[in-house]
C-alpha positions in Angstrom: 106.6 176.8 84.5 104.1 174.9 86.4 103.6 172.5 83.5 107.2 171.9 83.2 107.4 170.9 86.9 104.6 168.5 86.5 106.3 166.9 83.5 109.4 166.3 85.4 107.7 164.8 88.3 105.8 162.5 86.0 108.9 161.3 84.4 110.7 160.8 87.7 107.7 158.6 89.0 107.7 156.6 85.5 111.5 155.9 85.9 111.1 154.9 89.5 108.3 152.3 88.6 110.5 150.9 85.6 113.5 150.5 88.0 111.4 148.4 90.3 109.9 146.2 87.6 113.4 145.4 86.3 114.7 144.3 89.7 115.8 140.5 90.0 113.4 138.5 92.0 115.0 137.0 95.1 114.3 134.0 97.4 113.0 135.0 100.8 112.7 131.4 102.1 115.0 130.5 105.2 115.3 127.7 107.5 113.4 129.5 110.0 110.3 129.4 107.9 107.7 126.9 109.0 107.6 123.9 106.5 104.5 123.4 104.5 103.6 120.2 102.4 102.3 121.7 99.2 101.6 118.5 97.4 100.1 116.1 97.5 96.9 117.9 98.8 93.7 115.9 98.9 90.5 117.7 97.9 88.7 117.2 101.3 91.6 119.5 102.7 91.7 117.2 105.7 95.3 116.3 105.1 94.7 112.6 105.3 96.0 110.2 102.7 95.0 106.6 101.8 97.2 104.3 99.7 95.5 101.1 98.6 98.0 98.6 97.1 96.8 95.6 95.2 99.6 93.2 96.4 102.8 93.2 98.2 104.6 93.6 94.9 102.7 97.0 94.3 104.9 99.7 95.3 103.9 102.7 97.3 104.9 105.3 94.7 104.3 109.0 95.3 106.2 112.3 95.8 105.9 115.3 97.9 106.6 119.2 97.3 107.6 121.1 100.4 108.7 124.6 101.2 111.3 125.9 102.3 112.6 123.2 99.9 116.3 123.8 100.4 116.1 123.5 104.2 113.5 120.5 104.7 113.8 116.9 104.9 110.9 114.6 104.4 110.4 111.4 106.4 107.9 108.5 105.6 106.7 106.6 108.9 104.4 103.3 108.8 103.3 102.5 112.3 105.8 104.9 113.7 108.7 103.2 112.0 110.8 105.3 109.7 110.8 103.5 106.4 112.0 106.1 104.1 113.8 109.6 103.9 113.1 111.7 100.8 110.7 113.7 98.4 109.7 110.5 96.3 109.1 107.2 97.9 108.9 103.9 95.7 108.9 101.0 97.9 107.0 97.6 98.5 105.6 96.4 101.9 104.2 93.2 103.4 100.4 92.6 103.4 98.7 94.6 106.2 97.2 97.8 107.2 99.6 100.6 108.4 99.2 104.0 109.8 101.0 106.5 107.7 102.8 109.8 108.6 104.7 112.0 106.2 106.6 114.5 108.0 108.4 117.6 106.9 111.3 119.0 109.2 113.5 121.9 108.7 117.1 122.3 109.5 115.9 124.7 112.4 113.8 121.7 113.7 110.4 123.2 112.8 108.1 120.5 111.5 104.7 119.6 110.1 103.0 116.4 109.1 100.3 114.6 107.3 98.6 111.5 108.3 96.9 108.7 106.4 97.1 104.9 105.9 98.6 102.2 103.6 96.6 98.8 103.0 98.6 96.1 101.0 96.2 93.3 99.9 97.4 89.7 99.6 97.4 87.7 96.4 94.6 85.2 96.2 97.3 82.4 96.3 99.1 83.6 99.4 98.5 82.5 103.0 97.0 85.4 105.0 95.2 85.7 108.3 93.2 88.7 109.7 91.7 89.0 113.3 88.7 91.4 114.1 90.0 94.5 115.9 89.4 93.1 119.4 91.2 89.9 118.3 94.3 91.8 117.7 94.9 92.0 121.5 96.3 88.9 123.2 97.8 88.1 126.6 101.1 86.1 127.1 100.4 82.4 127.2 97.1 82.7 125.6 95.6 81.1 122.5 94.8 82.8 119.2 92.5 81.7 116.5 92.8 83.6 113.2 90.7 83.3 110.1 91.9 83.8 106.7 93.1 81.7 103.5 95.6 79.0 102.6 96.5 78.8 106.2 97.0 75.1 105.9 100.3 76.1 104.1 101.6 77.9 107.4 104.6 76.0 109.0 105.6 78.8 111.3 103.9 82.1 112.9 106.4 84.8 113.5 105.8 87.6 116.1 108.1 90.4 115.0 108.9 93.9 116.1 109.4 95.2 112.7 107.1 95.2 109.7 109.3 93.0 107.4 109.4 90.1 110.0 113.2 90.0 110.1 113.3 90.8 114.1 111.7 87.8 115.4 110.6 88.0 119.0 109.1 84.6 118.9 108.5 81.7 116.5 105.6 79.5 116.9 104.3 76.3 115.2 100.7 76.7 114.6 98.0 74.1 114.6 96.0 74.6 111.4 92.4 74.0 111.6 91.7 74.4 107.9 92.8 76.4 105.1 90.6 79.2 106.5 91.7 79.0 110.1 94.7 78.3 112.2 95.3 78.4 116.0 98.6 79.1 118.0 99.8 79.7 121.4 101.5 82.9 122.3 104.5 82.2 124.6 104.2 83.3 128.2 107.6 85.4 127.9 106.4 87.7 125.0 106.6 91.3 126.7 103.8 93.6 126.3 103.8 95.7 123.3 102.8 96.2 119.5 104.0 93.5 117.0 103.5 92.1 113.6 102.2 88.5 112.7 104.1 87.0 109.8 103.4 83.7 108.3 106.1 81.2 106.9 105.5 78.4 104.6 107.6 75.2 104.0 109.7 77.0 101.4 110.7 79.5 103.9 108.7 82.4 102.3 107.4 84.9 104.8 104.0 86.6 104.1 102.3 89.5 105.8 99.5 89.2 108.1 97.7 91.2 110.8 99.0 93.3 113.6 99.1 92.0 117.1 99.0 93.9 120.5 100.2 91.8 123.6 98.8 93.1 126.8 98.2 91.6 130.2 94.5 93.1 130.1 93.1 92.2 126.6 89.4 93.3 126.2 86.6 90.8 126.3 85.3 89.9 122.9 81.7 91.5 122.2 79.0 89.2 122.7 77.5 90.1 119.1 80.8 89.8 117.3 80.5 89.1 113.6 83.4 87.8 111.4 83.3 88.7 107.6 83.4 85.9 105.3 82.6 87.8 102.1 82.3 91.5 101.2 81.6 93.2 97.9 78.9 94.4 95.8 77.1 91.6 93.9 73.7 92.4 92.2 71.9 88.9 92.2 70.9 87.7 88.7 70.6 84.1 88.9 73.4 82.3 87.1 74.9 85.5 85.7 75.8 86.8 89.1 76.0 85.0 92.3 78.0 85.0 95.7 80.1 81.8 96.1 81.4 80.7 99.4 83.8 77.8 99.4 83.9 75.0 101.9 87.0 76.6 103.4 85.2 80.1 103.5 82.4 78.4 105.7 84.6 76.0 107.7 84.8 78.7 110.8 81.1 79.2 110.6 80.3 75.5 111.4 77.5 75.5 114.0 77.2 79.2 114.0 74.7 81.8 112.6 75.5 83.2 108.9 74.2 86.6 108.2 73.6 87.9 104.7 73.4 91.7 104.3 72.0 93.1 101.3 70.7 96.4 99.6 67.0 96.5 98.1 67.1 98.5 94.9 64.0 98.7 92.7 63.8 95.7 90.5 61.3 93.5 88.4 61.1 91.3 91.4 63.2 90.0 94.4 64.1 86.4 95.2 66.7 84.9 97.5 67.9 81.2 97.6 71.0 79.7 99.1 72.1 76.6 97.5 75.0 74.4 96.6 77.6 74.7 93.9 75.7 72.2 91.9 72.4 73.9 92.5 71.2 70.6 94.2 69.9 70.7 97.7 69.0 74.2 99.2 70.5 75.3 102.4 67.7 77.8 102.3 64.9 77.3 100.1 63.9 80.1 97.6 61.5 82.9 98.9 60.4 86.3 97.9 62.3 89.1 99.6 60.1 92.0 100.6 60.6 95.3 102.5 59.7 93.4 105.7 62.4 90.6 105.1 65.1 90.9 108.0 68.3 92.4 106.9 70.6 90.8 107.4 68.9 87.6 106.6 70.2 84.9 108.9 70.3 81.2 109.0 72.1 78.4 110.9 74.9 76.7 109.2 74.1 73.4 110.8 75.4 69.8 110.1 72.6 69.5 107.4 74.1 72.5 105.5 77.4 71.5 106.1 76.7 68.0 104.6 75.1 69.5 101.6 78.0 71.7 100.9 80.6 68.9 101.3 78.5 66.5 99.0 77.6 68.9 96.2 80.6 70.9 95.0 82.2 72.0 98.3 80.7 75.4 98.0 77.5 77.3 98.7 75.9 79.9 96.4 73.7 82.8 97.3 71.6 83.1 94.3 68.4 85.0 93.3 67.3 88.2 91.5 67.0 92.0 92.5 69.0 92.2 95.7 72.5 93.5 96.0 74.6 91.3 98.5 77.2 93.5 100.4 78.3 91.3 103.0 78.2 87.8 104.6 79.3 87.2 108.2 79.0 84.5 110.9 78.5 85.0 114.6 
């Protein structure tokens, strides 16, 4: 009899488990659940996302997975401006650097976000101007000088409150100094705030450029400010691998100190020479680079150097063997 009762108990327990296993799963998500951005998820776990776009025709193309999916809206913001709502973005933006926020918000107004950045690079043939970080601050009525490329093609500088440059707060005729530099005067009636600089050529095409902060109290530029002329990773190997700086690249550095930054990997030997595009006269004669050589190596881009560049190919070359050139600046 005892065995019979044990058998019946076991059979009852088995039926109970089987019934649970056959139940249909049900969705427990609701609008009151806190939203979670499940994907994309960067490996560092910091929730920061960086998009590096080769040119203004390269789209920001990505999608997100969120929960609770049926009750959540995804918003994409660049510099605080809503540019898209949806799970999958496929949009192009003007050249520039933007702060990115991906926001997920439920119908019950619960929200979360991921932050990051979007950088859109210019075409080599496009006008583009970039200011150092302190130079983005400009007082109404003051003069700005920007470095860049193809700036002699710029007929109009647009100060805009939207990143596409359509909402122009002011339109300014610049004074091009060279292809590598232009100057403009900010009107005195521009209100304090954050703006975008957009450049228009003679054909009416608008190009992206740097951001601008208009303030009545701009910071003073640092005394040791350096402006980048060239940046990369060039392993010097005489004619096979050199750093070339055009006359336009060097124009803003006239009369100033040029700084050449380099790494010093093991090599058969280490030489450095700064010559012209024709390998004629030297801006800096060839010398051996040692562990005691200053880094950055500096020299004055004086009238003699400017004359050599102008007369021998309109460019300077940093040549040699053994060093890895990482950056060239002037100050």
